[in-house]
C-alpha positions in Angstrom: 84.9 78.9 69.0 83.1 80.2 65.9 80.3 82.8 65.9 77.5 80.3 66.2 79.2 78.5 69.2 79.8 81.9 70.9 76.2 82.9 70.4 75.0 79.6 71.8 77.3 79.9 74.8 76.0 83.4 75.7 72.4 82.3 75.0 72.9 79.4 77.5 74.6 81.7 80.1 71.7 84.1 79.8 69.3 81.4 81.0 71.6 80.5 84.0 73.1 83.8 85.2 71.7 87.0 86.5 74.0 89.6 85.0 74.7 92.0 87.8 77.5 92.9 90.1 77.7 91.2 93.5 79.0 94.4 95.0 76.3 96.1 97.2 75.8 99.8 96.5 73.1 102.4 96.6 74.5 105.1 94.4 77.1 105.7 91.6 79.6 106.9 94.2 79.1 103.7 96.3 79.8 101.5 93.3 82.8 103.5 92.3 84.3 103.2 95.8 83.4 99.5 96.0 85.1 98.7 92.7 88.2 100.6 93.7 88.2 98.7 97.0 87.7 95.3 95.2 91.2 95.2 93.7 92.8 92.1 95.1 89.8 91.5 97.4 86.6 89.5 97.0 83.3 91.1 96.6 82.1 89.5 99.8 85.0 91.1 101.7 84.3 94.5 100.1 80.6 94.2 101.0 81.4 93.5 104.6 83.8 96.5 104.7 81.4 98.9 103.1 78.2 98.0 105.0 78.8 100.7 107.7 80.9 102.9 105.4 78.1 103.5 102.9 75.7 104.5 105.7 78.3 107.0 107.0 79.4 108.4 103.6 76.8 109.2 101.1 78.6 112.0 99.2 82.1 112.8 98.1 82.1 115.5 100.8 81.4 112.9 103.4 84.5 111.0 102.5 86.6 114.1 102.6 85.2 114.9 106.0 86.0 111.3 107.1 89.6 111.6 105.8 92.1 108.9 105.1 92.5 107.7 108.7 88.7 107.5 109.2 88.3 105.6 105.9 91.1 103.2 106.8 89.2 102.3 110.0 86.4 101.0 107.7 88.5 99.2 105.1 91.5 97.9 107.2 90.4 94.3 106.5 91.0 94.7 102.8 94.4 94.3 101.1 96.2 97.4 100.1 93.9 99.4 102.4 96.2 102.4 102.8 96.7 102.9 99.0 92.9 102.3 98.5 92.2 105.0 101.1 94.5 107.5 99.3 92.8 106.7 96.0 89.2 107.1 97.4 90.1 110.4 99.1 91.8 111.6 95.9 88.9 110.5 93.8 86.4 112.4 96.1 88.5 115.6 96.0 88.4 115.6 92.2 84.7 114.7 92.1 84.0 117.7 94.4 86.4 120.1 92.6 85.7 119.2 89.0 82.4 117.2 88.7 80.1 118.7 91.4 80.3 115.4 93.2 79.1 113.3 90.3 80.8 110.4 88.6 82.0 111.3 85.1 80.5 109.3 82.2 83.4 108.9 79.8 86.2 106.4 79.8 88.8 109.1 79.5 87.5 111.1 82.5 87.1 107.9 84.6 90.6 106.6 83.9 92.0 110.0 85.0 90.6 109.5 88.5 92.8 108.1 91.3 92.3 104.3 91.7 90.4 104.0 88.4 92.0 102.0 85.6 90.7 100.5 82.5 88.9 97.6 84.2 87.2 99.8 86.8 86.2 102.3 84.1 84.7 99.5 82.1 82.7 98.2 85.1 81.4 101.7 85.8 80.5 102.5 82.2 78.6 99.3 82.0 76.9 99.1 85.4 76.2 102.8 85.9 75.7 104.1 82.4 74.5 101.1 80.5 77.2 101.2 77.9 77.9 97.9 76.1 81.5 97.5 77.1 83.5 94.8 78.8 85.7 94.9 81.9 88.3 92.2 81.7 89.3 90.9 85.1 91.0 87.7 86.0 87.9 85.6 85.5 86.9 87.1 82.1 90.4 86.9 80.9 90.7 83.2 81.9 87.3 82.1 80.6 87.4 83.9 77.3 90.8 82.5 76.5 90.1 79.0 77.9 86.9 78.7 76.0 88.7 79.6 72.8 86.5 82.7 72.1 89.6 84.8 71.8 93.4 84.6 72.1 94.5 87.6 74.2 97.8 87.8 76.0 96.8 90.9 78.1 93.5 92.0 79.6 93.2 94.9 77.0 94.0 92.6 74.1 91.3 90.2 75.4 88.8 93.1 75.7 89.4 94.3 72.2 89.1 90.7 70.8 85.9 90.1 72.8 84.4 93.3 71.5 84.7 91.9 68.0 83.2 88.5 68.7 80.6 88.9 71.4 77.1 89.1 69.8 75.5 92.5 70.1 72.5 91.0 71.9 74.8 89.9 74.7 77.4 92.6 74.8 76.0 94.7 77.6 75.9 91.7 80.0 78.9 89.7 78.6 81.2 90.9 81.4 78.9 89.6 84.1 78.2 86.3 82.2 81.9 85.6 81.8 82.9 86.8 85.3 80.2 84.8 87.2 80.7 81.7 85.0 84.5 81.9 85.8 83.9 82.6 89.5 81.4 79.8 90.1 81.5 77.2 87.3 84.7 77.3 85.3 87.1 77.6 88.2 
């Protein structure tokens, strides 16, 4: 795809897609936990698991008080639930000890947290802090390469290539446009 075709593609998606996460959350901590829990799980499954959890745990201190076993009782239906529980508790410990319970706002700080990799950091930077960045998941990777926007053999290579070709007017929402298009249309 050339620049004009890419612009037209995003222009069309902008008329069809509401660019927002399908994860339910009320706070930055909720979204951070939900994104960590979403690894190898669907957003619908995470939303079911977090419905009661997010009313029980509103702060990092609440998660620490709940503990790993208490958290597991809420997320047992998700794949890798034990590892995810360890990550969430580790995350909350660091948030309390180093960030006064707040989610840090830089990629480097985010990626240093348990359970937060490049994709999760990209989601948080974009959704919480409005940064025009991309999070390349399976859908974004597949759609971007299949459509011929980029040729990337890894998620990070795809991200770097997309950052060069996505028009600035669509960059903030590009992740959601591509993800939702891949999830519901270009399967």
